[in-house]
A tleap script that builds the chain and sets N, CA, C and O, in Angstrom:
source leaprc.protein.ff14SB
mol = sequence {
  NMET THR VAL LYS TYR TYR ARG THR VAL ILE
  GLU PHE GLU VAL LEU SER THR GLU PRO LEU
  GLY PRO VAL SER LEU ARG ASP LEU ASP TYR
  GLN THR MET GLU GLY HIE MET SER GLY THR
  PHE LEU ASP THR THR GLU GLU VAL VAL THR
  LYS GLU ARG MET ILE GLU LEU LEU THR ALA
  GLN GLY THR ASP PRO GLU PHE LEU ILE GLU
  ASP GLU GLU CGLN
}
set mol.1.N position { 0.920 -0.988 -0.263 }
set mol.1.CA position { 0.082 -0.339 -0.140 }
set mol.1.C position { 1.098 0.901 0.147 }
set mol.1.O position { 2.065 0.996 0.903 }
set mol.2.N position { 0.377 1.980 -0.927 }
set mol.2.CA position { 0.884 3.514 -0.846 }
set mol.2.C position { 0.532 4.751 -0.125 }
set mol.2.O position { -0.461 5.478 -0.119 }
set mol.3.N position { 1.890 4.755 0.598 }
set mol.3.CA position { 1.281 6.228 1.677 }
set mol.3.C position { 1.268 7.147 0.761 }
set mol.3.O position { 2.243 7.124 0.009 }
set mol.4.N position { 0.156 8.290 0.492 }
set mol.4.CA position { -0.057 9.666 0.610 }
set mol.4.C position { 0.437 10.652 1.431 }
set mol.4.O position { -0.031 10.591 2.568 }
set mol.5.N position { 1.210 11.522 1.244 }
set mol.5.CA position { 1.803 12.528 2.172 }
set mol.5.C position { 1.144 13.954 1.984 }
set mol.5.O position { 1.218 14.518 0.893 }
set mol.6.N position { 0.594 14.445 2.906 }
set mol.6.CA position { -0.432 15.549 2.278 }
set mol.6.C position { 0.470 17.122 3.354 }
set mol.6.O position { 0.682 17.049 4.564 }
set mol.7.N position { 0.813 18.302 2.511 }
set mol.7.CA position { 0.581 19.936 3.060 }
set mol.7.C position { -0.316 20.779 2.972 }
set mol.7.O position { -0.565 21.536 2.034 }
set mol.8.N position { -1.062 20.610 4.425 }
set mol.8.CA position { -2.085 22.161 4.189 }
set mol.8.C position { -1.735 22.966 4.726 }
set mol.8.O position { -1.033 22.736 5.712 }
set mol.9.N position { -2.083 24.491 4.309 }
set mol.9.CA position { -1.323 25.629 4.704 }
set mol.9.C position { -3.064 26.236 4.951 }
set mol.9.O position { -3.977 26.174 4.128 }
set mol.10.N position { -3.105 26.785 6.290 }
set mol.10.CA position { -4.167 27.290 6.395 }
set mol.10.C position { -4.023 29.072 6.412 }
set mol.10.O position { -2.867 29.401 6.677 }
set mol.11.N position { -4.709 29.935 6.244 }
set mol.11.CA position { -4.390 30.959 6.298 }
set mol.11.C position { -5.347 31.995 6.910 }
set mol.11.O position { -6.211 32.360 6.112 }
set mol.12.N position { -5.417 32.641 8.310 }
set mol.12.CA position { -6.025 32.959 8.909 }
set mol.12.C position { -5.607 34.224 9.043 }
set mol.12.O position { -4.423 34.560 9.032 }
set mol.13.N position { -6.997 35.310 9.232 }
set mol.13.CA position { -6.616 36.690 9.589 }
set mol.13.C position { -7.144 37.467 10.940 }
set mol.13.O position { -8.317 37.496 11.313 }
set mol.14.N position { -6.054 38.075 11.575 }
set mol.14.CA position { -6.270 38.073 12.611 }
set mol.14.C position { -6.516 39.982 12.523 }
set mol.14.O position { -5.807 40.742 11.863 }
set mol.15.N position { -7.563 40.332 13.281 }
set mol.15.CA position { -8.099 41.426 13.609 }
set mol.15.C position { -7.696 42.408 14.777 }
set mol.15.O position { -8.580 42.338 15.631 }
set mol.16.N position { -6.674 43.325 15.162 }
set mol.16.CA position { -6.706 43.577 16.634 }
set mol.16.C position { -6.657 44.892 16.631 }
set mol.16.O position { -7.098 45.599 15.724 }
set mol.17.N position { -6.059 45.325 17.761 }
set mol.17.CA position { -5.322 47.062 18.418 }
set mol.17.C position { -4.157 46.562 18.828 }
set mol.17.O position { -3.295 47.430 18.968 }
set mol.18.N position { -3.797 45.389 19.090 }
set mol.18.CA position { -2.303 45.085 19.729 }
set mol.18.C position { -1.993 43.839 18.427 }
set mol.18.O position { -2.783 43.172 17.759 }
set mol.19.N position { -0.280 43.906 18.443 }
set mol.19.CA position { 0.261 42.993 17.690 }
set mol.19.C position { -0.234 41.690 18.104 }
set mol.19.O position { -0.533 41.549 19.289 }
set mol.20.N position { -0.372 40.649 17.239 }
set mol.20.CA position { -0.654 39.815 18.152 }
set mol.20.C position { 1.067 38.521 18.389 }
set mol.20.O position { 1.091 37.632 19.240 }
set mol.21.N position { 2.248 38.815 17.401 }
set mol.21.CA position { 3.006 38.021 18.112 }
set mol.21.C position { 2.866 36.186 17.925 }
set mol.21.O position { 1.947 35.443 17.580 }
set mol.22.N position { 4.187 35.987 18.324 }
set mol.22.CA position { 3.824 34.409 18.440 }
set mol.22.C position { 2.852 33.656 18.859 }
set mol.22.O position { 3.524 33.070 19.708 }
set mol.23.N position { 1.703 33.137 18.971 }
set mol.23.CA position { 0.477 32.146 19.749 }
set mol.23.C position { 0.660 30.745 19.143 }
set mol.23.O position { 1.290 30.577 18.099 }
set mol.24.N position { 0.089 29.749 19.832 }
set mol.24.CA position { -0.175 28.368 19.647 }
set mol.24.C position { -1.699 28.582 19.213 }
set mol.24.O position { -2.287 29.594 19.593 }
set mol.25.N position { -2.430 27.491 18.301 }
set mol.25.CA position { -3.670 27.459 17.931 }
set mol.25.C position { -4.558 27.650 18.994 }
set mol.25.O position { -5.648 28.207 18.866 }
set mol.26.N position { -3.935 27.015 20.470 }
set mol.26.CA position { -5.150 27.089 21.712 }
set mol.26.C position { -5.308 28.990 21.552 }
set mol.26.O position { -6.397 29.526 21.760 }
set mol.27.N position { -4.433 29.563 21.280 }
set mol.27.CA position { -4.581 30.917 22.154 }
set mol.27.C position { -5.167 31.395 20.906 }
set mol.27.O position { -6.290 31.810 21.193 }
set mol.28.N position { -4.978 31.516 19.842 }
set mol.28.CA position { -5.707 32.084 18.769 }
set mol.28.C position { -6.729 31.889 19.000 }
set mol.28.O position { -7.350 32.887 19.366 }
set mol.29.N position { -7.373 30.810 18.952 }
set mol.29.CA position { -8.743 30.062 19.293 }
set mol.29.C position { -9.092 31.280 20.302 }
set mol.29.O position { -9.484 32.341 19.815 }
set mol.30.N position { -8.924 31.108 21.998 }
set mol.30.CA position { -8.998 32.159 22.228 }
set mol.30.C position { -9.263 33.563 22.944 }
set mol.30.O position { -9.997 34.066 23.795 }
set mol.31.N position { -8.040 33.940 21.934 }
set mol.31.CA position { -8.047 35.468 21.479 }
set mol.31.C position { -8.999 36.023 20.614 }
set mol.31.O position { -9.576 37.093 20.807 }
set mol.32.N position { -9.190 35.089 19.420 }
set mol.32.CA position { -10.727 35.449 18.437 }
set mol.32.C position { -11.549 35.078 18.884 }
set mol.32.O position { -12.502 35.611 18.314 }
set mol.33.N position { -12.150 33.950 20.178 }
set mol.33.CA position { -13.675 33.701 20.186 }
set mol.33.C position { -14.286 34.544 21.223 }
set mol.33.O position { -15.327 35.201 21.214 }
set mol.34.N position { -12.725 34.230 22.771 }
set mol.34.CA position { -13.727 35.181 24.103 }
set mol.34.C position { -12.768 36.510 24.294 }
set mol.34.O position { -13.127 37.379 25.089 }
set mol.35.N position { -11.210 36.690 23.351 }
set mol.35.CA position { -10.774 37.802 23.634 }
set mol.35.C position { -11.237 38.957 22.970 }
set mol.35.O position { -12.445 39.016 22.741 }
set mol.36.N position { -10.449 39.963 22.589 }
set mol.36.CA position { -10.333 40.434 22.206 }
set mol.36.C position { -9.969 41.278 21.028 }
set mol.36.O position { -9.680 42.474 21.023 }
set mol.37.N position { -10.034 40.483 20.086 }
set mol.37.CA position { -9.439 40.322 19.058 }
set mol.37.C position { -10.400 39.362 17.872 }
set mol.37.O position { -10.759 38.248 18.254 }
set mol.38.N position { -10.651 39.648 16.974 }
set mol.38.CA position { -11.529 39.686 15.917 }
set mol.38.C position { -10.510 38.240 14.088 }
set mol.38.O position { -9.728 38.454 13.163 }
set mol.39.N position { -10.982 37.481 14.419 }
set mol.39.CA position { -10.347 36.391 13.318 }
set mol.39.C position { -11.209 35.696 12.154 }
set mol.39.O position { -12.438 35.755 12.186 }
set mol.40.N position { -10.784 35.290 11.519 }
set mol.40.CA position { -11.574 34.686 10.345 }
set mol.40.C position { -11.027 33.671 9.140 }
set mol.40.O position { -9.986 34.028 8.588 }
set mol.41.N position { -11.522 32.693 8.785 }
set mol.41.CA position { -10.060 31.782 7.516 }
set mol.41.C position { -10.433 32.683 7.001 }
set mol.41.O position { -11.350 33.487 7.169 }
set mol.42.N position { -9.248 32.451 5.961 }
set mol.42.CA position { -9.290 33.295 4.583 }
set mol.42.C position { -8.775 32.401 3.483 }
set mol.42.O position { -8.821 33.075 2.453 }
set mol.43.N position { -8.285 31.142 3.208 }
set mol.43.CA position { -8.113 30.275 2.137 }
set mol.43.C position { -7.366 29.179 2.964 }
set mol.43.O position { -6.898 29.294 4.097 }
set mol.44.N position { -7.362 27.822 1.938 }
set mol.44.CA position { -6.670 26.722 2.788 }
set mol.44.C position { -6.210 25.892 1.490 }
set mol.44.O position { -6.729 25.293 0.548 }
set mol.45.N position { -5.110 26.161 1.922 }
set mol.45.CA position { -4.208 24.986 -0.003 }
set mol.45.C position { -3.679 23.625 0.471 }
set mol.45.O position { -2.914 23.332 1.389 }
set mol.46.N position { -4.304 22.912 -0.412 }
set mol.46.CA position { -3.474 21.187 0.255 }
set mol.46.C position { -2.449 20.747 -1.396 }
set mol.46.O position { -2.724 20.796 -2.594 }
set mol.47.N position { -1.501 20.429 -0.779 }
set mol.47.CA position { -0.963 19.721 -2.552 }
set mol.47.C position { -0.517 18.181 -1.713 }
set mol.47.O position { -0.578 17.899 -0.517 }
set mol.48.N position { -0.293 17.785 -2.294 }
set mol.48.CA position { 0.972 16.381 -2.351 }
set mol.48.C position { 2.028 16.605 -2.435 }
set mol.48.O position { 2.518 17.459 -3.174 }
set mol.49.N position { 2.764 15.676 -1.481 }
set mol.49.CA position { 4.215 16.075 -1.372 }
set mol.49.C position { 4.824 14.238 -1.221 }
set mol.49.O position { 4.202 13.227 -0.894 }
set mol.50.N position { 6.344 14.450 -1.643 }
set mol.50.CA position { 7.102 13.434 -1.509 }
set mol.50.C position { 7.256 13.147 -0.303 }
set mol.50.O position { 7.016 13.918 0.626 }
set mol.51.N position { 7.782 11.701 -0.174 }
set mol.51.CA position { 8.426 11.426 1.185 }
set mol.51.C position { 9.351 12.510 1.196 }
set mol.51.O position { 9.065 13.479 1.899 }
set mol.52.N position { 10.474 12.517 0.499 }
set mol.52.CA position { 11.597 13.152 0.888 }
set mol.52.C position { 11.194 14.853 1.476 }
set mol.52.O position { 11.955 15.446 2.240 }
set mol.53.N position { 9.959 15.430 0.993 }
set mol.53.CA position { 9.944 16.996 0.698 }
set mol.53.C position { 8.731 16.517 2.328 }
set mol.53.O position { 8.685 17.507 3.058 }
set mol.54.N position { 7.972 15.459 2.845 }
set mol.54.CA position { 7.195 15.299 4.167 }
set mol.54.C position { 8.299 15.496 5.248 }
set mol.54.O position { 8.169 16.093 6.316 }
set mol.55.N position { 9.651 14.745 4.658 }
set mol.55.CA position { 10.872 14.442 5.705 }
set mol.55.C position { 11.533 16.081 6.279 }
set mol.55.O position { 11.773 16.518 7.404 }
set mol.56.N position { 11.625 16.493 5.294 }
set mol.56.CA position { 12.568 18.104 5.522 }
set mol.56.C position { 11.052 19.185 5.662 }
set mol.56.O position { 11.243 20.387 5.843 }
set mol.57.N position { 9.651 18.670 5.565 }
set mol.57.CA position { 8.526 19.444 6.448 }
set mol.57.C position { 8.650 19.518 7.807 }
set mol.57.O position { 8.729 20.532 8.501 }
set mol.58.N position { 8.664 18.065 8.224 }
set mol.58.CA position { 8.585 17.674 9.550 }
set mol.58.C position { 9.435 18.034 10.316 }
set mol.58.O position { 9.177 18.331 11.483 }
set mol.59.N position { 10.875 18.085 9.689 }
set mol.59.CA position { 12.029 18.661 10.491 }
set mol.59.C position { 11.978 20.047 10.610 }
set mol.59.O position { 12.102 20.738 11.621 }
set mol.60.N position { 11.839 20.273 9.794 }
set mol.60.CA position { 11.937 22.103 9.658 }
set mol.60.C position { 10.664 22.526 10.696 }
set mol.60.O position { 10.471 23.741 10.674 }
set mol.61.N position { 9.804 21.823 11.550 }
set mol.61.CA position { 8.433 21.946 12.186 }
set mol.61.C position { 9.495 21.674 13.509 }
set mol.61.O position { 9.578 22.446 14.465 }
set mol.62.N position { 10.060 20.773 13.399 }
set mol.62.CA position { 10.831 20.139 15.254 }
set mol.62.C position { 10.411 19.330 15.496 }
set mol.62.O position { 10.188 19.086 16.683 }
set mol.63.N position { 9.964 18.196 14.192 }
set mol.63.CA position { 8.716 16.813 14.670 }
set mol.63.C position { 9.777 15.726 14.303 }
set mol.63.O position { 10.216 15.878 13.163 }
set mol.64.N position { 10.150 14.963 14.798 }
set mol.64.CA position { 10.839 13.602 14.490 }
set mol.64.C position { 9.930 13.477 13.399 }
set mol.64.O position { 8.792 13.946 13.388 }
set mol.65.N position { 10.574 12.706 12.304 }
set mol.65.CA position { 9.680 12.234 10.896 }
set mol.65.C position { 9.128 10.630 10.977 }
set mol.65.O position { 8.400 10.007 10.205 }
set mol.66.N position { 9.773 10.240 12.214 }
set mol.66.CA position { 9.103 8.609 12.051 }
set mol.66.C position { 7.725 9.107 12.505 }
set mol.66.O position { 6.869 8.517 11.845 }
set mol.67.N position { 7.092 10.109 13.524 }
set mol.67.CA position { 5.997 10.545 13.962 }
set mol.67.C position { 5.173 10.328 12.617 }
set mol.67.O position { 4.017 10.002 12.887 }
set mol.68.N position { 5.438 10.417 11.130 }
set mol.68.CA position { 4.287 10.354 9.968 }
set mol.68.C position { 5.140 9.274 9.447 }
set mol.68.O position { 4.552 8.251 9.095 }
set mol.69.N position { 6.143 9.307 9.359 }
set mol.69.CA position { 6.777 8.527 7.660 }
set mol.69.C position { 6.877 6.575 8.060 }
set mol.69.O position { 7.750 5.926 8.636 }
set mol.70.N position { 6.013 6.307 7.652 }
set mol.70.CA position { 5.923 4.636 7.374 }
set mol.70.C position { 7.413 3.848 7.177 }
set mol.70.O position { 8.286 4.147 6.361 }
set mol.71.N position { 7.431 3.047 7.904 }
set mol.71.CA position { 8.781 2.279 7.946 }
set mol.71.C position { 8.574 1.310 7.014 }
set mol.71.O position { 7.597 0.562 7.027 }
set mol.72.N position { 9.628 1.282 6.039 }
set mol.72.CA position { 8.990 0.538 4.510 }
set mol.72.C position { 9.814 -1.092 4.929 }
set mol.72.O position { 9.834 -1.954 4.050 }
set mol.73.N position { 10.184 -1.259 5.729 }
set mol.73.CA position { 10.603 -2.407 6.373 }
set mol.73.C position { 9.143 -3.632 7.038 }
set mol.73.O position { 9.093 -4.859 7.120 }
set mol.74.N position { 8.297 -2.697 7.341 }
set mol.74.CA position { 7.025 -3.307 7.577 }
set mol.74.C position { 6.389 -4.070 6.931 }
set mol.74.O position { 5.298 -4.468 7.341 }
savepdb mol mol.pdb
quit
């Protein structure tokens, strides 16, 4: 069975009276649903990537590639 790897990029707009700065998704949800910021999804793009590109993307995120990359010996 061949595994496909997907990369999805979600664009989210935040409107506020102060800089948002680096936040987690949990913080972003709180700030735009309960806090003093407004937010909306603008776009979602999805692409199929190669195993090699997925390893690069996972590494760039600081995630061990073994988290999603299937062991070919199984």
